[in-house]
C-alpha positions, -999 to +999 in steps of 0.1 A: +524+060-555+548+088-547+535+115-523+532+150-537+552+177-520+534+193-490+523+229-496+540+256-476+523+263-443+501+293-442+503+318-413+465+322-409+438+296-415+401+300-410+383+270-395+353+257-416+329+230-406+313+210-434+287+183-433+291+157-460+268+129-472+283+095-465+293+089-501+310+123-504+329+116-471+340+082-485+352+099-517+371+125-496+387+098-475+397+079-506+411+109-524+432+119-494+445+083-490+454+080-527+470+114-529+488+114-496+472+148-488+452+157-458+414+158-462+416+196-456+441+200-485+419+180-508+390+203-500+412+234-504+423+222-539+387+214-547+376+249-538+404+264-560+395+241-589+359+250-586+368+287-587+388+282-618+359+264-635+336+294-626+360+318-643+374+332-611+400+358-619+424+371-593+416+406-580+450+419-593+444+406-628+409+421-628+424+455-616+450+454-643+423+447-669+402+476-657+432+499-662+428+492-699+464+497-708+468+531-689+496+536-664+488+525-629+485+552-602+517+568-587+529+549-557+513+516-567+543+497-555+542+513-520+504+513-517+494+482-536+473+468-507+452+499-504+449+503-542+439+467-546+413+470-518+397+499-537+392+476-566+367+457-545+346+489-541+329+496-574+309+525-561+339+545-551+362+564-575+396+548-579+428+567-574+442+585-604 
């Protein structure tokens, strides 16, 4: 079986400790061995897959949907981080 390409390294990673039942751990070990991925990468992909199943939408897509076809605020290119951060705060008025 050909190994899939390794994902690019990320600058920041957060450590997570997970306790698995023996059968889940066996499954994780098998999936990692069969795919050539690390157990951590199998778990990362599993989390992303679960988010997609739950209808997870990226914050930026949610923000664009909320604009409802209106033009984005002035300076959105320069201040995109701050503007996107505001989209997480439903109780505050957004920039206009």
